C-alpha positions as a Markdown table, in Angstrom:
| # | Residue | x | y | z |
|---|---|---|---|---|
| 1 | Unk | -25.1 | 92.2 | -111.2 |
| 2 | Unk | -27.0 | 94.4 | -108.6 |
| 3 | Unk | -24.9 | 97.5 | -107.9 |
| 4 | Unk | -23.5 | 97.6 | -104.3 |
| 5 | Unk | -24.4 | 94.0 | -103.5 |
| 6 | Unk | -21.2 | 92.2 | -102.4 |
| 7 | Unk | -20.5 | 88.5 | -102.1 |
| 8 | Unk | -21.0 | 88.1 | -98.4 |
| 9 | Unk | -24.3 | 90.1 | -98.4 |
| 10 | Unk | -25.6 | 88.1 | -101.4 |
| 11 | Unk | -24.9 | 84.8 | -99.6 |
| 12 | Unk | -26.5 | 86.0 | -96.4 |
| 13 | Unk | -29.6 | 87.0 | -98.3 |
| 14 | Unk | -29.8 | 83.5 | -100.0 |
| 15 | Unk | -29.3 | 81.8 | -96.6 |
| 16 | Unk | -32.1 | 84.0 | -95.1 |
| 17 | Unk | -34.6 | 83.8 | -98.0 |
| 18 | Unk | -33.5 | 80.2 | -99.0 |
| 19 | Unk | -33.4 | 80.9 | -102.8 |
| 20 | Unk | -32.4 | 83.8 | -105.1 |
| 21 | Unk | -35.9 | 83.8 | -106.5 |
| 22 | Unk | -37.3 | 84.6 | -103.0 |
| 23 | Unk | -34.8 | 87.4 | -102.6 |
| 24 | Unk | -36.1 | 89.2 | -105.7 |
| 25 | Unk | -39.7 | 88.5 | -104.8 |
| 26 | Unk | -39.2 | 90.1 | -101.4 |
| 27 | Unk | -40.6 | 93.6 | -100.8 |
| 28 | Unk | -38.4 | 96.6 | -100.1 |
| 29 | Unk | -39.5 | 96.6 | -96.4 |
| 30 | Unk | -38.6 | 92.9 | -96.1 |
| 31 | Unk | -35.2 | 93.5 | -97.5 |
| 32 | Unk | -34.6 | 96.4 | -95.2 |
| 33 | Unk | -35.6 | 94.2 | -92.3 |
| 34 | Unk | -32.9 | 91.8 | -93.5 |
| 35 | Unk | -30.3 | 94.5 | -92.8 |
| 36 | Unk | -30.0 | 96.2 | -96.2 |
| 37 | Unk | -29.8 | 99.9 | -96.8 |
| 38 | Unk | -32.7 | 101.7 | -98.4 |
| 39 | Unk | -30.8 | 102.2 | -101.6 |
| 40 | Unk | -29.7 | 98.6 | -101.9 |
| 41 | Unk | -33.1 | 97.2 | -101.0 |
| 42 | Unk | -34.6 | 99.4 | -103.7 |
| 43 | Unk | -32.1 | 98.2 | -106.3 |
| 44 | Unk | -33.0 | 94.6 | -105.6 |
| 45 | Unk | -36.8 | 95.1 | -105.3 |
| 46 | Unk | -36.8 | 97.0 | -108.6 |
| 47 | Unk | -35.1 | 94.3 | -110.5 |
| 48 | Unk | -32.8 | 96.8 | -112.2 |
| 49 | Unk | -30.1 | 94.1 | -112.8 |
| 50 | Unk | -32.3 | 91.8 | -114.8 |
| 51 | Unk | -31.4 | 93.3 | -118.2 |
| 52 | Unk | -27.7 | 92.9 | -117.3 |
| 53 | Unk | -28.4 | 89.3 | -116.3 |
| 54 | Unk | -30.0 | 88.5 | -119.7 |
| 55 | Unk | -26.9 | 90.0 | -121.4 |
| 56 | Unk | -24.7 | 87.7 | -119.2 |
| 57 | Unk | -26.7 | 84.7 | -120.3 |
| 58 | Unk | -26.2 | 85.6 | -123.9 |
| 59 | Unk | -22.4 | 86.0 | -123.4 |
| 60 | Unk | -22.3 | 82.7 | -121.6 |
| 61 | Unk | -24.0 | 81.0 | -124.5 |
| 62 | Unk | -21.6 | 82.6 | -127.0 |
| 63 | Unk | -18.5 | 81.5 | -125.0 |
| 64 | Unk | -19.8 | 78.0 | -124.4 |
| 65 | Unk | -19.7 | 78.7 | -120.6 |
| 66 | Unk | -22.1 | 78.1 | -117.8 |
| 67 | Unk | -22.8 | 79.3 | -114.2 |
| 68 | Unk | -22.2 | 77.1 | -111.2 |
| 69 | Unk | -24.0 | 78.7 | -108.2 |
| 70 | Unk | -23.2 | 78.0 | -104.6 |
| 71 | Unk | -26.4 | 75.8 | -104.4 |
| 72 | Unk | -25.2 | 73.6 | -107.3 |
| 73 | Unk | -23.9 | 70.1 | -106.3 |
| 74 | Unk | -20.9 | 70.6 | -108.6 |
| 75 | Unk | -19.8 | 73.6 | -106.6 |
| 76 | Unk | -16.4 | 72.8 | -104.9 |
| 77 | Unk | -17.1 | 71.5 | -101.4 |
| 78 | Unk | -13.9 | 73.0 | -100.0 |
| 79 | Unk | -14.6 | 76.4 | -101.5 |
| 80 | Unk | -17.9 | 76.5 | -99.5 |
| 81 | Unk | -15.9 | 76.3 | -96.3 |
| 82 | Unk | -14.0 | 79.6 | -96.6 |
| 83 | Unk | -15.1 | 82.9 | -95.0 |
| 84 | Unk | -16.4 | 84.5 | -98.2 |
| 85 | Unk | -17.0 | 81.9 | -101.0 |
| 86 | Unk | -18.2 | 83.3 | -104.4 |
| 87 | Unk | -22.0 | 83.2 | -104.8 |
| 88 | Unk | -21.4 | 81.6 | -108.2 |
| 89 | Unk | -18.6 | 80.6 | -110.5 |
| 90 | Unk | -18.6 | 81.2 | -114.2 |
| 91 | Unk | -17.1 | 78.1 | -115.8 |
| 92 | Unk | -15.8 | 77.2 | -119.2 |
| 93 | Unk | -14.5 | 73.7 | -120.0 |
| 94 | Unk | -14.6 | 70.4 | -118.1 |
| 95 | Unk | -16.9 | 71.5 | -115.2 |
| 96 | Unk | -16.5 | 68.0 | -113.6 |
| 97 | Unk | -13.0 | 69.1 | -112.6 |
| 98 | Unk | -14.6 | 71.1 | -109.8 |
| 99 | Unk | -15.2 | 67.8 | -108.0 |
| 100 | Unk | -11.5 | 66.7 | -108.2 |
| 101 | Unk | -8.9 | 66.8 | -105.5 |
| 102 | Unk | -7.1 | 70.0 | -106.3 |
| 103 | Unk | -3.7 | 71.5 | -105.4 |
| 104 | Unk | -2.9 | 75.1 | -106.0 |
| 105 | Unk | 0.5 | 75.9 | -107.6 |
| 106 | Unk | 1.6 | 79.5 | -107.6 |
| 107 | Unk | 4.8 | 81.5 | -108.0 |
| 108 | Unk | 6.6 | 84.4 | -109.6 |
| 109 | Unk | 5.9 | 85.8 | -113.0 |
| 110 | Unk | 9.7 | 86.0 | -113.6 |
| 111 | Unk | 11.0 | 82.6 | -112.7 |
| 112 | Unk | 14.5 | 81.2 | -113.1 |
| 113 | Unk | 15.1 | 78.2 | -115.3 |
| 114 | Unk | 15.2 | 76.2 | -112.1 |
| 115 | Unk | 11.8 | 77.5 | -111.0 |
| 116 | Unk | 10.2 | 76.7 | -114.4 |
| 117 | Unk | 11.6 | 73.2 | -114.5 |
| 118 | Unk | 10.5 | 72.4 | -110.9 |
| 119 | Unk | 7.0 | 73.8 | -111.6 |
| 120 | Unk | 6.6 | 71.6 | -114.7 |
| 121 | Unk | 8.0 | 68.5 | -113.1 |
| 122 | Unk | 5.9 | 68.7 | -109.9 |
| 123 | Unk | 2.8 | 69.7 | -111.8 |
| 124 | Unk | 3.2 | 66.7 | -114.1 |
| 125 | Unk | 3.9 | 64.2 | -111.3 |
| 126 | Unk | 1.1 | 65.5 | -109.1 |
| 127 | Unk | -1.4 | 65.3 | -112.1 |
| 128 | Unk | -0.2 | 61.7 | -112.7 |
| 129 | Unk | -0.9 | 61.0 | -109.1 |
| 130 | Unk | -4.5 | 62.1 | -109.7 |
| 131 | Unk | -4.6 | 65.7 | -108.5 |
| 132 | Unk | -6.0 | 68.6 | -110.5 |
| 133 | Unk | -3.7 | 71.6 | -110.6 |
| 134 | Unk | -5.2 | 75.0 | -109.9 |
| 135 | Unk | -3.4 | 78.2 | -110.7 |
| 136 | Unk | -4.0 | 81.7 | -112.1 |
| 137 | Unk | -2.6 | 81.4 | -115.6 |
| 138 | Unk | -0.2 | 84.3 | -115.1 |
| 139 | Unk | 3.2 | 84.4 | -116.8 |
| 140 | Unk | 5.9 | 82.2 | -115.3 |
| 141 | Unk | 5.2 | 79.5 | -112.7 |
| 142 | Unk | 1.5 | 79.5 | -113.3 |
| 143 | Unk | 1.9 | 78.9 | -117.0 |
| 144 | Unk | 4.5 | 76.2 | -116.6 |
| 145 | Unk | 2.2 | 74.4 | -114.1 |
| 146 | Unk | -0.8 | 74.6 | -116.4 |
| 147 | Unk | 1.1 | 73.3 | -119.5 |
| 148 | Unk | 2.6 | 70.4 | -117.6 |
| 149 | Unk | -0.7 | 69.3 | -116.1 |
| 150 | Unk | -2.3 | 69.5 | -119.6 |
| 151 | Unk | 0.3 | 67.0 | -120.9 |
| 152 | Unk | -1.0 | 64.3 | -118.7 |
| 153 | Unk | -4.4 | 65.6 | -117.5 |
| 154 | Unk | -6.8 | 63.6 | -119.7 |
| 155 | Unk | -4.7 | 60.4 | -119.5 |
| 156 | Unk | -4.4 | 60.5 | -115.7 |
| 157 | Unk | -7.9 | 61.6 | -115.1 |
| 158 | Unk | -6.8 | 64.8 | -113.3 |
| 159 | Unk | -6.4 | 68.1 | -115.2 |
| 160 | Unk | -5.8 | 71.8 | -114.6 |
| 161 | Unk | -8.1 | 74.6 | -113.5 |
| 162 | Unk | -7.3 | 78.2 | -114.4 |
| 163 | Unk | -8.8 | 80.8 | -112.0 |
| 164 | Unk | -9.2 | 84.1 | -113.8 |
| 165 | Unk | -9.1 | 87.6 | -112.4 |
| 166 | Unk | -11.4 | 88.6 | -115.3 |
| 167 | Unk | -14.3 | 87.2 | -117.2 |
| 168 | Unk | -13.9 | 83.6 | -118.5 |
| 169 | Unk | -14.3 | 85.0 | -122.0 |
| 170 | Unk | -11.3 | 87.3 | -121.6 |
| 171 | Unk | -7.6 | 86.3 | -121.8 |
| 172 | Unk | -4.9 | 87.7 | -119.7 |
| 173 | Unk | -2.0 | 87.9 | -120.4 |
| 174 | Unk | -2.7 | 88.0 | -124.2 |
| 175 | Unk | 0.4 | 85.8 | -124.9 |
| 176 | Unk | -1.5 | 82.9 | -123.2 |
| 177 | Unk | -4.4 | 82.9 | -125.7 |
| 178 | Unk | -3.5 | 79.5 | -127.1 |
| 179 | Unk | -3.0 | 78.1 | -123.6 |
| 180 | Unk | -6.4 | 79.5 | -122.6 |
| 181 | Unk | -8.0 | 77.8 | -125.6 |
| 182 | Unk | -6.5 | 74.5 | -124.6 |
| 183 | Unk | -7.5 | 74.8 | -121.0 |
| 184 | Unk | -11.0 | 75.7 | -122.1 |
| 185 | Unk | -11.1 | 72.5 | -124.0 |
| 186 | Unk | -9.1 | 70.0 | -122.0 |
| 187 | Unk | -9.2 | 71.7 | -118.5 |
| 188 | Unk | -11.4 | 74.2 | -116.8 |
| 189 | Unk | -11.5 | 78.0 | -116.6 |
| 190 | Unk | -13.4 | 79.6 | -113.7 |
| 191 | Unk | -14.0 | 83.1 | -112.4 |
| 192 | Unk | -16.3 | 84.8 | -110.0 |
| 193 | Unk | -16.2 | 87.9 | -112.2 |
| 194 | Unk | -19.0 | 88.5 | -114.8 |
| 195 | Unk | -18.5 | 87.9 | -118.5 |
| 196 | Unk | -16.5 | 90.6 | -120.3 |
| 197 | Unk | -14.9 | 91.9 | -117.0 |
| 198 | Unk | -11.5 | 93.3 | -117.9 |
| 199 | Unk | -8.4 | 92.1 | -115.9 |
| 200 | Unk | -8.3 | 95.0 | -113.4 |
| 201 | Unk | -5.3 | 94.8 | -111.0 |
| 202 | Unk | -7.5 | 94.7 | -107.9 |
| 203 | Unk | -9.2 | 91.5 | -109.1 |
| 204 | Unk | -6.1 | 89.3 | -108.8 |
| 205 | Unk | -5.7 | 89.3 | -105.0 |
| 206 | Unk | -9.4 | 88.6 | -104.8 |
| 207 | Unk | -9.2 | 85.6 | -107.1 |
| 208 | Unk | -6.3 | 84.1 | -105.1 |
| 209 | Unk | -8.7 | 83.1 | -102.3 |
| 210 | Unk | -10.5 | 80.9 | -104.8 |
| 211 | Unk | -7.2 | 79.1 | -105.8 |
| 212 | Unk | -6.5 | 78.4 | -102.1 |
| 213 | Unk | -10.1 | 77.8 | -101.1 |
| 214 | Unk | -10.9 | 75.1 | -103.6 |
| 215 | Unk | -7.5 | 73.3 | -103.0 |
| 216 | Unk | -6.3 | 70.8 | -100.4 |
| 217 | Unk | -3.2 | 73.0 | -100.2 |
| 218 | Unk | -1.0 | 75.5 | -102.0 |
| 219 | Unk | 2.5 | 74.9 | -103.3 |
| 220 | Unk | 4.7 | 78.0 | -103.7 |
| 221 | Unk | 7.6 | 77.9 | -106.2 |
| 222 | Unk | 9.7 | 81.0 | -106.2 |
| 223 | Unk | 8.3 | 84.5 | -105.3 |
| 224 | Unk | 9.2 | 87.6 | -103.3 |
| 225 | Unk | 8.3 | 88.1 | -99.7 |
| 226 | Unk | 5.3 | 90.3 | -100.5 |
| 227 | Unk | 4.4 | 88.7 | -103.9 |
| 228 | Unk | 1.0 | 87.4 | -105.0 |
| 229 | Unk | 2.1 | 83.9 | -104.3 |
| 230 | Unk | 2.8 | 84.9 | -100.7 |
| 231 | Unk | -0.7 | 86.3 | -100.5 |
| 232 | Unk | -2.2 | 83.1 | -101.7 |
| 233 | Unk | -0.1 | 81.1 | -99.2 |
| 234 | Unk | -1.3 | 83.4 | -96.4 |
| 235 | Unk | -4.9 | 82.8 | -97.5 |
| 236 | Unk | -4.4 | 79.1 | -97.6 |
| 237 | Unk | -3.1 | 79.1 | -94.0 |
| 238 | Unk | -6.0 | 81.2 | -92.9 |
| 239 | Unk | -8.4 | 78.8 | -94.6 |
| 240 | Unk | -6.7 | 75.8 | -92.8 |
| 241 | Unk | -5.2 | 74.5 | -96.0 |
| 242 | Unk | -1.7 | 72.9 | -96.2 |
| 243 | Unk | 1.1 | 75.2 | -97.3 |
| 244 | Unk | 3.9 | 73.7 | -99.3 |
| 245 | Unk | 7.1 | 75.4 | -100.6 |
| 246 | Unk | 10.0 | 74.5 | -102.8 |
| 247 | Unk | 13.3 | 75.7 | -101.3 |
| 248 | Unk | 15.5 | 77.9 | -103.5 |
| 249 | Unk | 18.9 | 79.5 | -103.8 |
| 250 | Unk | 19.4 | 81.7 | -100.7 |
| 251 | Unk | 21.2 | 84.4 | -102.9 |
| 252 | Unk | 18.1 | 84.8 | -105.1 |
| 253 | Unk | 15.4 | 87.3 | -104.3 |
| 254 | Unk | 12.8 | 84.9 | -105.9 |
| 255 | Unk | 13.7 | 82.4 | -103.2 |
| 256 | Unk | 12.9 | 84.7 | -100.3 |
| 257 | Unk | 9.1 | 83.9 | -100.3 |
| 258 | Unk | 9.2 | 80.1 | -100.3 |
| 259 | Unk | 12.3 | 79.9 | -98.0 |
| 260 | Unk | 10.5 | 82.2 | -95.5 |
| 261 | Unk | 7.4 | 80.0 | -95.6 |
| 262 | Unk | 9.5 | 77.0 | -94.8 |
| 263 | Unk | 11.0 | 78.8 | -91.8 |
| 264 | Unk | 7.4 | 79.6 | -90.7 |
| 265 | Unk | 6.3 | 76.0 | -90.9 |
| 266 | Unk | 5.4 | 75.3 | -94.5 |
| 267 | Unk | 6.1 | 71.7 | -95.7 |
| 268 | Unk | 9.3 | 71.5 | -97.7 |
| 269 | Unk | 8.8 | 69.9 | -101.1 |
| 270 | Unk | 11.5 | 68.1 | -103.1 |
| 271 | Unk | 9.2 | 65.7 | -105.0 |
| 272 | Unk | 5.5 | 64.9 | -105.6 |
| 273 | Unk | 5.3 | 62.5 | -102.7 |
| 274 | Unk | 6.2 | 65.2 | -100.2 |
| 275 | Unk | 2.8 | 66.7 | -101.0 |
| 276 | Unk | 0.8 | 63.5 | -101.1 |
| 277 | Unk | 1.9 | 62.2 | -97.8 |
| 278 | Unk | 0.6 | 65.3 | -96.1 |
| 279 | Unk | -2.9 | 64.8 | -97.4 |
| 280 | Unk | -5.7 | 63.5 | -95.2 |
| 281 | Unk | -6.1 | 59.7 | -95.2 |
| 282 | Unk | -9.4 | 59.8 | -97.1 |
| 283 | Unk | -7.8 | 61.9 | -99.8 |
| 284 | Unk | -4.8 | 59.6 | -100.2 |
| 285 | Unk | -7.1 | 56.6 | -100.4 |
| 286 | Unk | -9.0 | 58.3 | -103.1 |
| 287 | Unk | -5.9 | 58.9 | -105.2 |
| 288 | Unk | -4.8 | 55.2 | -104.7 |
| 289 | Unk | -8.3 | 54.0 | -105.8 |
| 290 | Unk | -8.1 | 56.2 | -108.9 |
| 291 | Unk | -4.7 | 54.8 | -109.8 |
| 292 | Unk | -5.9 | 51.3 | -109.5 |
| 293 | Unk | -8.9 | 52.0 | -111.7 |
| 294 | Unk | -6.6 | 53.4 | -114.4 |
| 295 | Unk | -4.5 | 50.3 | -114.2 |
| 296 | Unk | -7.6 | 48.1 | -114.7 |
| 297 | Unk | -8.8 | 50.3 | -117.6 |
| 298 | Unk | -5.5 | 49.7 | -119.3 |
| 299 | Unk | -5.7 | 45.9 | -119.0 |
| 300 | Unk | -5.8 | 44.4 | -122.5 |
| 301 | Unk | -9.1 | 42.6 | -122.1 |
| 302 | Unk | -10.9 | 45.6 | -120.6 |
| 303 | Unk | -11.5 | 43.6 | -117.4 |
| 304 | Unk | -9.9 | 44.1 | -114.0 |
| 305 | Unk | -6.4 | 42.8 | -113.9 |
| 306 | Unk | -5.8 | 39.8 | -111.6 |
| 307 | Unk | -2.1 | 40.5 | -111.5 |
| 308 | Unk | -1.1 | 43.8 | -109.8 |
| 309 | Unk | 2.4 | 43.6 | -111.1 |
| 310 | Unk | 1.2 | 43.0 | -114.7 |
| 311 | Unk | -1.1 | 46.0 | -114.2 |
| 312 | Unk | 1.7 | 48.2 | -113.2 |
| 313 | Unk | 3.8 | 47.2 | -116.2 |
| 314 | Unk | 0.9 | 47.9 | -118.5 |
| 315 | Unk | 0.6 | 51.3 | -116.8 |
| 316 | Unk | 4.1 | 52.2 | -118.0 |
| 317 | Unk | 6.7 | 50.9 | -115.6 |
| 318 | Unk | 7.8 | 48.2 | -118.1 |
| 319 | Unk | 10.9 | 46.1 | -117.7 |
| 320 | Unk | 12.4 | 48.6 | -115.3 |
| 321 | Unk | 9.5 | 48.1 | -113.0 |
| 322 | Unk | 9.9 | 44.3 | -113.1 |
| 323 | Unk | 13.6 | 44.6 | -112.4 |
| 324 | Unk | 12.9 | 46.9 | -109.4 |
| 325 | Unk | 10.3 | 44.5 | -108.0 |
| 326 | Unk | 12.9 | 41.7 | -108.3 |
| 327 | Unk | 15.4 | 43.8 | -106.3 |
| 328 | Unk | 13.0 | 45.1 | -103.6 |
| 329 | Unk | 12.0 | 43.2 | -100.5 |
| 330 | Unk | 8.9 | 43.6 | -98.3 |
| 331 | Unk | 10.9 | 43.5 | -95.1 |
| 332 | Unk | 14.3 | 45.2 | -95.9 |
| 333 | Unk | 14.3 | 48.8 | -97.2 |
| 334 | Unk | 16.7 | 49.4 | -100.1 |
| 335 | Unk | 18.0 | 52.9 | -100.9 |
| 336 | Unk | 17.6 | 54.6 | -104.2 |
| 337 | Unk | 21.4 | 54.9 | -104.6 |
| 338 | Unk | 21.7 | 51.1 | -104.3 |
| 339 | Unk | 19.0 | 50.6 | -106.9 |
| 340 | Unk | 20.8 | 53.0 | -109.3 |
| 341 | Unk | 24.1 | 51.1 | -108.8 |
| 342 | Unk | 22.4 | 47.7 | -109.2 |
| 343 | Unk | 20.5 | 48.5 | -112.4 |
| 344 | Unk | 23.6 | 49.7 | -114.2 |
| 345 | Unk | 22.0 | 49.7 | -117.6 |
| 346 | Unk | 19.1 | 51.9 | -116.6 |
| 347 | Unk | 19.3 | 55.7 | -116.1 |
| 348 | Unk | 18.4 | 57.2 | -112.7 |
| 349 | Unk | 15.4 | 59.1 | -114.2 |
| 350 | Unk | 14.0 | 55.8 | -115.6 |
| 351 | Unk | 14.3 | 54.2 | -112.2 |
| 352 | Unk | 12.7 | 57.1 | -110.4 |
| 353 | Unk | 9.8 | 57.2 | -112.9 |
| 354 | Unk | 9.3 | 53.4 | -112.5 |
| 355 | Unk | 9.3 | 53.7 | -108.7 |
| 356 | Unk | 6.8 | 56.5 | -109.0 |
| 357 | Unk | 4.4 | 54.3 | -111.0 |
| 358 | Unk | 4.9 | 51.3 | -108.8 |
| 359 | Unk | 4.2 | 53.4 | -105.7 |
| 360 | Unk | 1.0 | 54.8 | -107.3 |
| 361 | Unk | 0.0 | 51.2 | -108.0 |
| 362 | Unk | 0.4 | 50.4 | -104.3 |
| 363 | Unk | 3.2 | 47.9 | -105.0 |
| 364 | Unk | 6.0 | 49.9 | -103.5 |
| 365 | Unk | 6.2 | 52.2 | -100.5 |
| 366 | Unk | 8.8 | 54.9 | -99.9 |
| 367 | Unk | 10.4 | 55.2 | -96.5 |
| 368 | Unk | 12.4 | 58.1 | -95.0 |
| 369 | Unk | 15.9 | 58.4 | -96.4 |
| 370 | Unk | 14.9 | 57.6 | -100.0 |
| 371 | Unk | 14.5 | 53.9 | -99.2 |
| 372 | Unk | 11.9 | 51.6 | -100.7 |
| 373 | Unk | 10.2 | 48.4 | -99.8 |
| 374 | Unk | 7.9 | 46.1 | -101.8 |
| 375 | Unk | 4.3 | 46.1 | -100.6 |
| 376 | Unk | 3.0 | 43.3 | -102.8 |
| 377 | Unk | 5.0 | 40.1 | -102.6 |
| 378 | Unk | 5.1 | 37.3 | -105.2 |
């Protein structure tokens, strides 16, 4: 709240003086020796921002929010790695989501029906795989991703994180007020901007670095060449994060951004697994462990299941999963088309969903060319 004190300078001061308390206890001369201007040193030494800080605490209490400073163990580890991490995050909702593996999903505010459907499908599948979905709660792709993640977030253990370009007690756009209420209850809203900060246009490019910084990667679904989603993808690349993109119709302006990213080396995404296979080995292992824990929790007796096939069926694969496991072999890949033809009484969508759950359970592995093998044999 100190006028003229930016994020990078604030963090440098904390690193130099070790704690925020020590910064405010320092004399003006000590602050000037740390490289601050006379005016800024005087502002800090005088404690002129303390009244504003008290007001912020009151607003936090009223909104049911809290502050997560850079020194807090809950602060996202990946966000600390970027060039200019926020000195603190204002948070409202399930703060524990800051510790989850997170994927950013961004895109245009004016998506096509295709873009909206793809965003919802991928967000839902990736949340079921154990990832938390981060976005900016803007109209269009952001909104579709948040809503889809909320549908399965609590069940799958993942969730959704909305990064605001305003205070966490504000709502922008206003049409997303109900969505914001749900995210504040079942997901998480974060911002580096103080409480009651209006949604100034210049805030949104600034907040994009948080979406990219806290995530293992960023997935772009529709957007122009110079759109906000393109900025987020650029930030992700600069922060050494994975960049993913969903290809679009070459005649659509909204496809220009993701298609260009793919030409420049972004990973082409057609399904959720295209994202998961690019994650680091430790992150993939973490997702598998989470899935296995969920299967165990769903076991009827509350104890760990001794039968991994039975666990997968409890998880939701059902009879289709059993039929697929009967068809698949551990040493001979079988194509998806063959499975669809063989299970004539089952729709392709049911087969794909069952394969998805079996793969999460570690019982099936997908190979190039949409082929599958059984990992766990009878």
